[in-house]
NUKE-477571 format. One record per residue (C-alpha): residue number from 1; residue in three letters; chain; x negated, y, z negated. Coordinates in pm, whole numbers. Layout:
N
<pt k="NUM" r="ALA" c="A" u="X" v="Y" w="Z"/>
...
END
This chain:
201
<pt k="1" r="MET" c="A" u="-14463" v="10986" w="-10020"/>
<pt k="2" r="THR" c="A" u="-14353" v="11092" w="-10376"/>
<pt k="3" r="ALA" c="A" u="-13980" v="11132" w="-10468"/>
<pt k="4" r="ASP" c="A" u="-14028" v="11529" w="-10452"/>
<pt k="5" r="GLN" c="A" u="-14190" v="11520" w="-10094"/>
<pt k="6" r="ILE" c="A" u="-13962" v="11635" w="-9823"/>
<pt k="7" r="PRO" c="A" u="-13956" v="11372" w="-9532"/>
<pt k="8" r="GLU" c="A" u="-14003" v="11515" w="-9186"/>
<pt k="9" r="ASP" c="A" u="-14079" v="11224" w="-8955"/>
<pt k="10" r="ASP" c="A" u="-13901" v="10907" w="-9104"/>
<pt k="11" r="LEU" c="A" u="-13532" v="10874" w="-9069"/>
<pt k="12" r="ASP" c="A" u="-13497" v="10615" w="-9346"/>
<pt k="13" r="ALA" c="A" u="-13691" v="10843" w="-9577"/>
<pt k="14" r="VAL" c="A" u="-13465" v="11145" w="-9471"/>
<pt k="15" r="ILE" c="A" u="-13120" v="10966" w="-9556"/>
<pt k="16" r="ALA" c="A" u="-13265" v="10845" w="-9867"/>
<pt k="17" r="PHE" c="A" u="-13376" v="11164" w="-9975"/>
<pt k="18" r="ALA" c="A" u="-13051" v="11328" w="-9891"/>
<pt k="19" r="TRP" c="A" u="-12852" v="11092" w="-10101"/>
<pt k="20" r="ARG" c="A" u="-13091" v="11130" w="-10377"/>
<pt k="21" r="GLU" c="A" u="-13058" v="11485" w="-10389"/>
<pt k="22" r="LEU" c="A" u="-12665" v="11456" w="-10361"/>
<pt k="23" r="GLU" c="A" u="-12673" v="11199" w="-10665"/>
<pt k="24" r="ARG" c="A" u="-12885" v="11467" w="-10878"/>
<pt k="25" r="ALA" c="A" u="-12665" v="11749" w="-10768"/>
<pt k="26" r="ALA" c="A" u="-12354" v="11598" w="-10947"/>
<pt k="27" r="THR" c="A" u="-12559" v="11587" w="-11277"/>
<pt k="28" r="ASP" c="A" u="-12797" v="11863" w="-11274"/>
<pt k="29" r="ARG" c="A" u="-12660" v="12212" w="-11318"/>
<pt k="30" r="ASP" c="A" u="-12991" v="12359" w="-11165"/>
<pt k="31" r="SER" c="A" u="-12973" v="12158" w="-10833"/>
<pt k="32" r="PRO" c="A" u="-12956" v="12384" w="-10536"/>
<pt k="33" r="PHE" c="A" u="-12721" v="12134" w="-10383"/>
<pt k="34" r="ARG" c="A" u="-12465" v="12139" w="-10664"/>
<pt k="35" r="HIS" c="A" u="-12237" v="12418" w="-10480"/>
<pt k="36" r="ALA" c="A" u="-12100" v="12289" w="-10162"/>
<pt k="37" r="GLN" c="A" u="-11863" v="12443" w="-9899"/>
<pt k="38" r="LEU" c="A" u="-11562" v="12221" w="-9849"/>
<pt k="39" r="ALA" c="A" u="-11364" v="12249" w="-9508"/>
<pt k="40" r="THR" c="A" u="-10997" v="12112" w="-9472"/>
<pt k="41" r="THR" c="A" u="-10731" v="12155" w="-9228"/>
<pt k="42" r="GLY" c="A" u="-10466" v="12418" w="-9361"/>
<pt k="43" r="PRO" c="A" u="-10123" v="12494" w="-9250"/>
<pt k="44" r="HIS" c="A" u="-10062" v="12535" w="-8878"/>
<pt k="45" r="GLY" c="A" u="-10402" v="12390" w="-8798"/>
<pt k="46" r="TRP" c="A" u="-10591" v="12684" w="-8957"/>
<pt k="47" r="PRO" c="A" u="-10931" v="12575" w="-9104"/>
<pt k="48" r="GLN" c="A" u="-10975" v="12636" w="-9476"/>
<pt k="49" r="LEU" c="A" u="-11314" v="12678" w="-9647"/>
<pt k="50" r="ARG" c="A" u="-11403" v="12723" w="-10001"/>
<pt k="51" r="THR" c="A" u="-11680" v="12644" w="-10258"/>
<pt k="52" r="VAL" c="A" u="-11662" v="12333" w="-10480"/>
<pt k="53" r="ILE" c="A" u="-11892" v="12195" w="-10744"/>
<pt k="54" r="LEU" c="A" u="-12026" v="11847" w="-10683"/>
<pt k="55" r="ARG" c="A" u="-11977" v="11656" w="-10994"/>
<pt k="56" r="HIS" c="A" u="-11989" v="11296" w="-10834"/>
<pt k="57" r="GLY" c="A" u="-12267" v="11136" w="-10614"/>
<pt k="58" r="ASP" c="A" u="-12309" v="10774" w="-10552"/>
<pt k="59" r="ALA" c="A" u="-12536" v="10665" w="-10260"/>
<pt k="60" r="GLY" c="A" u="-12418" v="10291" w="-10279"/>
<pt k="61" r="GLN" c="A" u="-12050" v="10387" w="-10243"/>
<pt k="62" r="ARG" c="A" u="-12136" v="10663" w="-10006"/>
<pt k="63" r="GLN" c="A" u="-11921" v="10905" w="-10211"/>
<pt k="64" r="VAL" c="A" u="-11949" v="11265" w="-10324"/>
<pt k="65" r="GLY" c="A" u="-11684" v="11417" w="-10550"/>
<pt k="66" r="PHE" c="A" u="-11550" v="11729" w="-10706"/>
<pt k="67" r="GLN" c="A" u="-11276" v="11833" w="-10958"/>
<pt k="68" r="THR" c="A" u="-10980" v="12046" w="-10874"/>
<pt k="69" r="ASP" c="A" u="-10642" v="12159" w="-10986"/>
<pt k="70" r="ARG" c="A" u="-10391" v="11912" w="-10844"/>
<pt k="71" r="ARG" c="A" u="-10159" v="12221" w="-10766"/>
<pt k="72" r="SER" c="A" u="-10412" v="12372" w="-10547"/>
<pt k="73" r="ALA" c="A" u="-10376" v="12420" w="-10181"/>
<pt k="74" r="LYS" c="A" u="-10682" v="12195" w="-10117"/>
<pt k="75" r="VAL" c="A" u="-10498" v="11893" w="-10268"/>
<pt k="76" r="ALA" c="A" u="-10194" v="11949" w="-10050"/>
<pt k="77" r="GLU" c="A" u="-10430" v="11990" w="-9739"/>
<pt k="78" r="ILE" c="A" u="-10603" v="11669" w="-9825"/>
<pt k="79" r="THR" c="A" u="-10297" v="11484" w="-9876"/>
<pt k="80" r="ALA" c="A" u="-10164" v="11597" w="-9537"/>
<pt k="81" r="ASP" c="A" u="-10513" v="11524" w="-9364"/>
<pt k="82" r="THR" c="A" u="-10779" v="11325" w="-9553"/>
<pt k="83" r="SER" c="A" u="-11065" v="11432" w="-9307"/>
<pt k="84" r="VAL" c="A" u="-11301" v="11682" w="-9459"/>
<pt k="85" r="ALA" c="A" u="-11640" v="11827" w="-9420"/>
<pt k="86" r="LEU" c="A" u="-11889" v="11974" w="-9668"/>
<pt k="87" r="VAL" c="A" u="-12209" v="12155" w="-9626"/>
<pt k="88" r="THR" c="A" u="-12472" v="12241" w="-9892"/>
<pt k="89" r="GLN" c="A" u="-12801" v="12381" w="-9892"/>
<pt k="90" r="ASP" c="A" u="-13143" v="12442" w="-10077"/>
<pt k="91" r="ARG" c="A" u="-13235" v="12781" w="-9947"/>
<pt k="92" r="PRO" c="A" u="-13590" v="12803" w="-10116"/>
<pt k="93" r="ARG" c="A" u="-13678" v="12468" w="-9948"/>
<pt k="94" r="GLU" c="A" u="-13483" v="12557" w="-9623"/>
<pt k="95" r="LEU" c="A" u="-13286" v="12242" w="-9650"/>
<pt k="96" r="GLN" c="A" u="-12908" v="12181" w="-9527"/>
<pt k="97" r="ILE" c="A" u="-12707" v="11871" w="-9574"/>
<pt k="98" r="ARG" c="A" u="-12369" v="11833" w="-9396"/>
<pt k="99" r="LEU" c="A" u="-12123" v="11575" w="-9468"/>
<pt k="100" r="TRP" c="A" u="-11801" v="11430" w="-9304"/>
<pt k="101" r="GLY" c="A" u="-11573" v="11182" w="-9459"/>
<pt k="102" r="GLN" c="A" u="-11243" v="11076" w="-9577"/>
<pt k="103" r="ALA" c="A" u="-11099" v="11234" w="-9913"/>
<pt k="104" r="ALA" c="A" u="-10901" v="11076" w="-10166"/>
<pt k="105" r="THR" c="A" u="-10732" v="11250" w="-10458"/>
<pt k="106" r="HIS" c="A" u="-10719" v="11093" w="-10805"/>
<pt k="107" r="ALA" c="A" u="-10469" v="11232" w="-11059"/>
<pt k="108" r="GLY" c="A" u="-10342" v="11070" w="-11364"/>
<pt k="109" r="ASP" c="A" u="-10539" v="10758" w="-11301"/>
<pt k="110" r="THR" c="A" u="-10835" v="10586" w="-11461"/>
<pt k="111" r="LEU" c="A" u="-11077" v="10759" w="-11235"/>
<pt k="112" r="ALA" c="A" u="-10930" v="11093" w="-11325"/>
<pt k="113" r="ARG" c="A" u="-10913" v="11005" w="-11694"/>
<pt k="114" r="ALA" c="A" u="-11282" v="10918" w="-11690"/>
<pt k="115" r="ALA" c="A" u="-11374" v="11244" w="-11526"/>
<pt k="116" r="TRP" c="A" u="-11156" v="11442" w="-11774"/>
<pt k="117" r="GLU" c="A" u="-11306" v="11266" w="-12066"/>
<pt k="118" r="GLY" c="A" u="-11657" v="11351" w="-11934"/>
<pt k="119" r="LEU" c="A" u="-11574" v="11729" w="-11884"/>
<pt k="120" r="TYR" c="A" u="-11722" v="11979" w="-12114"/>
<pt k="121" r="PRO" c="A" u="-11412" v="12095" w="-12326"/>
<pt k="122" r="PRO" c="A" u="-11425" v="12458" w="-12232"/>
<pt k="123" r="LEU" c="A" u="-11418" v="12347" w="-11873"/>
<pt k="124" r="ARG" c="A" u="-11064" v="12207" w="-11924"/>
<pt k="125" r="MET" c="A" u="-10918" v="12558" w="-11979"/>
<pt k="126" r="PRO" c="A" u="-10828" v="12650" w="-11625"/>
<pt k="127" r="TYR" c="A" u="-10598" v="12345" w="-11603"/>
<pt k="128" r="ARG" c="A" u="-10389" v="12463" w="-11890"/>
<pt k="129" r="THR" c="A" u="-10250" v="12780" w="-11729"/>
<pt k="130" r="VAL" c="A" u="-9880" v="12775" w="-11613"/>
<pt k="131" r="PHE" c="A" u="-9994" v="12940" w="-11293"/>
<pt k="132" r="ALA" c="A" u="-10093" v="12726" w="-10992"/>
<pt k="133" r="PRO" c="A" u="-10416" v="12847" w="-10828"/>
<pt k="134" r="GLY" c="A" u="-10332" v="13099" w="-10553"/>
<pt k="135" r="GLN" c="A" u="-9996" v="13198" w="-10708"/>
<pt k="136" r="ILE" c="A" u="-9907" v="13548" w="-10682"/>
<pt k="137" r="ILE" c="A" u="-9908" v="13720" w="-11021"/>
<pt k="138" r="GLY" c="A" u="-9798" v="14071" w="-11142"/>
<pt k="139" r="ALA" c="A" u="-10141" v="14187" w="-11296"/>
<pt k="140" r="PRO" c="A" u="-10511" v="14082" w="-11274"/>
<pt k="141" r="GLY" c="A" u="-10495" v="13962" w="-11611"/>
<pt k="142" r="SER" c="A" u="-10160" v="13781" w="-11609"/>
<pt k="143" r="ALA" c="A" u="-10321" v="13434" w="-11566"/>
<pt k="144" r="ASP" c="A" u="-10589" v="13493" w="-11841"/>
<pt k="145" r="PRO" c="A" u="-10607" v="13200" w="-12086"/>
<pt k="146" r="THR" c="A" u="-10377" v="13195" w="-12385"/>
<pt k="147" r="PRO" c="A" u="-10475" v="13119" w="-12741"/>
<pt k="148" r="GLU" c="A" u="-10315" v="12760" w="-12682"/>
<pt k="149" r="ALA" c="A" u="-10510" v="12722" w="-12353"/>
<pt k="150" r="ILE" c="A" u="-10831" v="12816" w="-12542"/>
<pt k="151" r="ALA" c="A" u="-10783" v="12589" w="-12838"/>
<pt k="152" r="PRO" c="A" u="-10494" v="12352" w="-12772"/>
<pt k="153" r="ALA" c="A" u="-10340" v="12137" w="-13043"/>
<pt k="154" r="ASP" c="A" u="-10364" v="11851" w="-12802"/>
<pt k="155" r="PRO" c="A" u="-10700" v="11806" w="-12606"/>
<pt k="156" r="ASP" c="A" u="-10515" v="11628" w="-12338"/>
<pt k="157" r="THR" c="A" u="-10316" v="11968" w="-12256"/>
<pt k="158" r="GLY" c="A" u="-10403" v="12028" w="-11890"/>
<pt k="159" r="PHE" c="A" u="-10464" v="11672" w="-11790"/>
<pt k="160" r="GLN" c="A" u="-10153" v="11665" w="-11597"/>
<pt k="161" r="ASN" c="A" u="-10312" v="11932" w="-11366"/>
<pt k="162" r="PHE" c="A" u="-10643" v="11782" w="-11330"/>
<pt k="163" r="ALA" c="A" u="-10760" v="11581" w="-11016"/>
<pt k="164" r="LEU" c="A" u="-11077" v="11422" w="-10909"/>
<pt k="165" r="VAL" c="A" u="-11140" v="11414" w="-10526"/>
<pt k="166" r="LEU" c="A" u="-11365" v="11154" w="-10397"/>
<pt k="167" r="VAL" c="A" u="-11500" v="11175" w="-10039"/>
<pt k="168" r="ARG" c="A" u="-11620" v="10859" w="-9854"/>
<pt k="169" r="VAL" c="A" u="-11896" v="10983" w="-9630"/>
<pt k="170" r="VAL" c="A" u="-11905" v="10848" w="-9270"/>
<pt k="171" r="ARG" c="A" u="-12167" v="11106" w="-9124"/>
<pt k="172" r="VAL" c="A" u="-12454" v="11297" w="-9260"/>
<pt k="173" r="GLU" c="A" u="-12656" v="11564" w="-9081"/>
<pt k="174" r="TRP" c="A" u="-12995" v="11683" w="-9221"/>
<pt k="175" r="LEU" c="A" u="-13164" v="12019" w="-9131"/>
<pt k="176" r="ARG" c="A" u="-13514" v="12120" w="-9228"/>
<pt k="177" r="LEU" c="A" u="-13618" v="12461" w="-9122"/>
<pt k="178" r="ARG" c="A" u="-13978" v="12501" w="-9065"/>
<pt k="179" r="PRO" c="A" u="-14041" v="12861" w="-8927"/>
<pt k="180" r="GLY" c="A" u="-14338" v="12871" w="-8688"/>
<pt k="181" r="LYS" c="A" u="-14386" v="12478" w="-8691"/>
<pt k="182" r="GLY" c="A" u="-14058" v="12359" w="-8542"/>
<pt k="183" r="HIS" c="A" u="-13758" v="12255" w="-8735"/>
<pt k="184" r="ARG" c="A" u="-13628" v="11897" w="-8796"/>
<pt k="185" r="ARG" c="A" u="-13272" v="11783" w="-8757"/>
<pt k="186" r="ALA" c="A" u="-13109" v="11435" w="-8794"/>
<pt k="187" r="ARG" c="A" u="-12776" v="11283" w="-8791"/>
<pt k="188" r="PHE" c="A" u="-12671" v="10952" w="-8958"/>
<pt k="189" r="GLU" c="A" u="-12347" v="10761" w="-8881"/>
<pt k="190" r="TRP" c="A" u="-12220" v="10480" w="-9100"/>
<pt k="191" r="GLY" c="A" u="-12198" v="10138" w="-8912"/>
<pt k="192" r="ASP" c="A" u="-12344" v="9829" w="-9094"/>
<pt k="193" r="GLY" c="A" u="-12564" v="10080" w="-9256"/>
<pt k="194" r="TRP" c="A" u="-12694" v="10439" w="-9182"/>
<pt k="195" r="GLU" c="A" u="-12788" v="10462" w="-8824"/>
<pt k="196" r="GLY" c="A" u="-12993" v="10779" w="-8747"/>
<pt k="197" r="ASN" c="A" u="-13105" v="10969" w="-8469"/>
<pt k="198" r="TRP" c="A" u="-13321" v="11286" w="-8438"/>
<pt k="199" r="LEU" c="A" u="-13143" v="11593" w="-8290"/>
<pt k="200" r="ALA" c="A" u="-13271" v="11896" w="-8118"/>
<pt k="201" r="PRO" c="A" u="-13253" v="12174" w="-8390"/>
END
């Protein structure tokens, strides 16, 4: 089997392929798995769901990660309950990867600093606004970037609002749709290693 072939009958190959794709998603803007849906528990137990961009993937550490504004609701939700779930998919190849794990927020530390330094400078602009994400504003353009946010005198402006969220994955589910031939679904739980089982689709 080549690296690009999709495994369908080998559990070890499935989990290896899934992590290879997640690692690629963190660095390849064209990866279909780059955009993931993140689920957290919000106030009063209401589930919360939003799209995040995967910017970290490490199979050896069982980690995926994304960047966010530390003032955002998702950070407060993760602080209150670290259990999260993510789902991402490759629609052309009919693949879905679901992840469950424990999230940790890094803000102002060495991990956040390294992520900030690696961030393309124009992508730092949203962290320079005085408005927190989700804050009520008076008009649609009230939170548009100011000249200082676009070209700050200090390139570290906004770092105080920047956070890196890393998720240590404890469960992975894989779904491969094969219309007309029978779908393939597997679940992997972390123990001494990844322990997998086939599931009915």
